[in-house]
C-alpha positions in Angstrom: 33.8 -9.1 -12.6 32.4 -5.6 -14.7 29.2 -6.8 -16.8 29.0 -6.5 -20.6 26.1 -4.6 -22.1 24.8 -7.6 -23.6 24.6 -8.9 -19.9 23.2 -5.8 -18.8 20.6 -5.7 -22.0 19.6 -9.5 -21.2 18.8 -8.6 -17.7 16.9 -5.5 -18.4 14.8 -7.5 -20.6 14.0 -9.8 -18.0 13.2 -7.5 -15.7 11.2 -6.0 -18.1 9.3 -8.9 -18.5 8.4 -9.7 -15.1 7.4 -6.3 -14.3 5.1 -5.8 -17.1 3.2 -9.3 -15.9 3.0 -7.8 -12.5 1.7 -4.5 -13.7 -0.7 -6.0 -15.8 -1.6 -8.1 -12.6 -2.1 -4.8 -10.7 -4.6 -3.3 -13.5 -6.7 -6.9 -13.5 -6.8 -6.0 -9.5 -8.2 -2.7 -9.8 -10.7 -3.5 -12.3 -11.7 -6.5 -9.8 -11.9 -4.2 -7.0 -14.0 -1.8 -8.9 -16.4 -4.8 -9.4 -16.1 -5.1 -5.5 -14.6 -8.8 -5.7 -12.2 -8.4 -3.0 -10.7 -11.3 -2.5 -9.9 -12.1 -6.2 -8.3 -8.3 -6.3 -6.1 -9.3 -3.5 -5.3 -12.6 -5.2 -4.1 -10.7 -8.2 -2.1 -8.5 -6.2 -0.3 -11.3 -4.5 1.0 -12.8 -7.8 1.6 -9.2 -9.0 3.9 -8.6 -5.9 5.5 -12.2 -7.1 6.4 -11.2 -10.2 7.7 -7.6 -9.1 9.9 -9.3 -6.7 11.7 -11.6 -9.1 12.3 -8.1 -11.1 13.5 -6.4 -8.0 15.9 -9.4 -7.5 17.2 -9.1 -10.6 17.9 -5.7 -10.2 19.5 -6.0 -7.0 21.6 -9.4 -7.2 22.4 -9.3 -10.8 23.0 -5.1 -11.4 23.5 -3.2 -8.0 25.3 -6.0 -6.2 27.9 -5.8 -9.3 28.2 -2.0 -8.9 28.2 -2.2 -5.1 31.3 -4.6 -5.5 33.2 -1.4 -7.2 32.6 -3.2 -10.8 31.5 -1.1 -13.7 28.0 -1.6 -15.2 27.5 0.0 -18.6 24.4 2.4 -18.4 21.8 2.4 -21.1 18.4 3.8 -22.0 16.7 0.1 -21.7 18.6 0.0 -18.4 17.0 3.3 -16.8 13.4 2.3 -18.3 13.9 -1.2 -16.7 14.3 0.7 -13.3 11.7 3.4 -13.9 9.1 0.5 -14.9 9.5 -1.7 -11.9 9.5 1.6 -9.4 6.4 2.7 -11.0 4.9 -0.5 -10.9 5.5 -1.0 -7.5 4.1 2.2 -6.1 1.0 1.6 -8.5 0.5 -1.9 -6.9 1.2 -0.4 -3.1 -1.7 1.8 -3.9 -4.3 -0.4 -5.4 -3.3 -2.6 -2.4 -4.0 0.2 -0.1 -7.4 0.7 -1.6 -8.4 -2.9 -1.7 -7.6 -3.0 1.8 -9.7 0.1 2.9 -12.6 -1.4 0.9 -12.4 -4.5 2.8 -12.1 -2.5 6.1 -14.9 -0.6 5.0 -17.2 -3.7 4.0 -16.6 -5.3 7.3 -13.8 -7.6 6.3 -16.3 -9.0 3.8 -14.4 -10.1 0.5 
């Protein structure tokens, strides 16, 4: 069953909400990393991963799977923004996580 523009908009807003919270947590993790509080940074990254995972589930289960079944999804700038911000935030999270892990390793495992 094809989605209406209102349904797509609602899904996009939900994605953007989870993604925004996840991205904020990533930036908090980066700040904690600068302060050398690696354990707290990893905690923020884990929280970010949970939020980004929820956004990804919405993208996949409520949008992409609909189109994969052959149903139409109306495209909008909001949809493009939601998908772009999720991709960007996930990449930022992966980068910060890798740096924190490297810092932990360099510190001999001390967090």
